[in-house]
C-alpha positions in Angstrom: 6.7 38.5 -22.0 3.9 36.3 -21.7 4.1 33.1 -19.9 4.7 30.8 -22.1 1.3 28.0 -22.8 0.6 24.8 -20.6 1.9 22.6 -23.0 5.3 24.2 -23.8 5.6 24.0 -19.9 4.9 20.2 -20.2 7.3 20.1 -22.9 10.1 21.7 -21.2 9.6 19.1 -18.0 9.6 16.0 -20.6 12.5 17.4 -22.1 14.3 17.9 -18.5 13.5 14.7 -17.4 15.0 13.4 -20.3 18.2 14.9 -19.6 18.3 14.2 -16.4 17.5 10.3 -16.9 20.4 10.1 -19.2 22.9 11.7 -17.2 21.3 8.9 -14.8 22.0 6.4 -16.6 25.5 7.4 -17.9 26.4 7.7 -14.3 24.6 4.0 -13.0 27.0 2.8 -15.9 30.5 4.5 -14.6 29.1 3.5 -11.0 29.3 -0.5 -11.9 32.9 0.6 -12.3 33.5 3.1 -9.6 31.8 3.4 -5.9 29.8 5.9 -6.4 25.7 4.0 -5.4 22.2 4.6 -6.6 21.6 6.7 -4.1 24.3 9.2 -5.1 23.6 9.0 -8.8 19.6 9.9 -7.4 20.8 12.7 -5.1 22.8 14.6 -7.7 20.4 14.1 -10.5 17.1 14.9 -9.0 17.2 18.4 -7.4 15.0 19.2 -4.1 11.8 20.0 -5.1 12.0 19.8 -9.1 8.9 17.8 -10.2 9.9 15.3 -12.4 7.0 13.2 -14.9 7.1 10.0 -16.7 10.6 8.7 -14.5 11.8 5.7 -15.9 15.0 4.6 -14.1 16.6 0.8 -15.1 19.4 -1.1 -13.6 21.8 -3.7 -14.6 24.4 -5.9 -13.4 28.1 -6.0 -14.6 26.7 -8.5 -17.0 24.5 -6.1 -18.7 21.3 -8.1 -17.7 19.2 -5.9 -16.4 18.2 -6.6 -12.5 15.4 -3.8 -11.9 13.1 -1.0 -13.3 11.4 1.8 -11.5 9.0 3.8 -13.0 6.7 6.5 -11.7 4.4 8.9 -13.2 5.7 11.5 -10.8 9.2 12.0 -9.0 9.9 14.6 -6.7 13.0 14.9 -4.2 11.1 15.7 -0.6 14.5 16.4 0.9 18.5 15.0 1.4 17.4 11.6 2.0 13.6 10.9 0.6 12.3 10.7 -3.0 8.1 11.0 -2.9 6.8 9.3 -6.3 3.3 8.4 -7.6 2.0 6.0 -9.5 5.3 3.6 -8.7 6.5 0.3 -10.0 9.3 -1.5 -9.7 9.8 -4.5 -11.0 12.6 -6.8 -9.7 14.0 -9.2 -12.6 15.3 -12.8 -11.2 18.0 -14.8 -13.1 14.5 -17.1 -13.8 11.6 -15.6 -15.2 9.3 -16.9 -12.5 11.3 -14.8 -9.5 10.5 -11.7 -11.1 9.2 -9.4 -8.7 6.4 -6.3 -9.7 5.5 -3.9 -6.8 2.7 -1.0 -7.6 2.0 1.6 -4.9 -0.1 4.6 -5.2 2.1 6.5 -3.9 5.5 5.7 -2.0 8.5 7.8 -0.6 12.1 6.2 -1.3 14.9 6.7 1.5 18.3 6.6 -0.8 20.2 6.2 2.4 18.4 3.2 4.1 17.5 2.0 -0.1 13.9 1.7 1.5 10.6 2.0 0.2 7.7 2.9 2.3 4.0 3.4 0.9 0.9 4.1 3.7 -1.9 3.8 0.8 -2.7 0.4 -0.2 -0.5 -1.8 -3.0 0.4 -5.3 -4.6 3.0 -7.0 -4.6 3.1 -9.8 -7.1 5.2 -12.4 -8.7 3.9 -15.4 -11.1 3.3 -17.4 -8.2 1.5 -15.1 -5.9 0.1 -11.7 -5.2 -0.8 -9.7 -2.2 -2.1 -6.5 -1.6 -2.5 -4.1 1.6 -2.4 -0.9 2.8 1.3 -0.4 4.0 4.5 -1.4 3.0 7.7 -1.4 3.9 10.0 -2.7 1.2 14.3 -3.2 1.5 15.4 -3.1 -1.6 19.1 -4.3 -0.7 17.8 -7.6 1.3 14.6 -7.6 -1.2 13.0 -8.1 2.1 9.5 -6.2 2.6 6.6 -6.2 5.5 3.0 -5.7 4.8 0.2 -4.5 7.0 -3.5 -3.6 6.9 -6.4 -5.7 5.5 -3.9 -8.4 3.7 -5.5 -10.2 0.7 -3.4 -13.1 -0.4 -3.8 -15.4 -3.6 -1.3 -18.1 -4.1 -1.5 -19.3 -8.1 -1.0 -23.2 -9.1 -0.5 -25.0 -5.4 -1.0 -28.4 -7.1 2.9 -27.8 -9.0 4.3 -26.9 -5.0 2.3 -29.5 -3.4 3.6 -33.5 -2.4 -0.4 -34.3 -2.3 -1.8 -36.8 -4.9 -5.0 -36.3 -6.6 -7.5 -39.0 -5.2 -8.2 -41.5 -7.6 -11.9 -42.2 -8.7 -13.3 -45.5 -8.2 
């Protein structure tokens, strides 16, 4: 029997990814009422070595408010602890819209055991009031703290609102 056309393989992969994501969402809903963690949901539903395209993984608090959204062009489970992603975006939503945080990375590794995100390629972290870019990033998703190194460039927006200085009056 001839092998399926590349577009058929792509459709099968997209279908498999949809099934995996639905399973993850159902498991996450159950995890809110049980002791399961995101890491166990990911490890159960993303098979070792399988490449998943167009991944989308939202997270919700017990009240149903979306707290984060992870998207990636490609996600692959490397081993029992790590996921590899390309075209990775992590958005964390605060109670106030000005506190939303976004991390854009070309490539990244997510350690499911330590809940840390690492990238050795240039990445960007942005919020309404700042943008920071650097060559390396480590971000702990449980404490919301990170470290960025190498060729750092930071832009802070609208510092007047934060400053206690008054504008000089014209004579």
